[in-house]
C-alpha angles and dihedrals in degrees: 000000000000113000117233121245121261088252092058092046090052091047091052090048090054092047094048110034120179109286097031111141116227139179122216115242100166137010121156099205131111089227094047120133112248117278108269094036111141129216147161126255112242096175149319119250128217091270090057091250114148116239105215134186099210117212090234092057098258117138102196115138125234102243114222112251094004108061127039139210136171126219115253117225111234090234091059096055 
C-alpha cells in the first residue's frame, strides 16, 4: 500500500470532519458491516483512513482507496 501525501490526508480531513454521517457502499473485508450501514466519523488517521463509529457497533476503519462511503445528508437520517 502506498501512503497518501500529507496534502491528501489534510484534504480528506476537511471533507470528513468529526461528526460527519456516512453510509457504507463498499468494504472488502470478511468482518465488514453490511453495505448500507451508517456511522459517524470520529477521525481521520495519517493514512487517510476514516475512523468510523458504525451504528451497528462495528469499529472497522474505511481504508483510503480500498473502501468507500458516501456522506449522509442530515435530512435523510
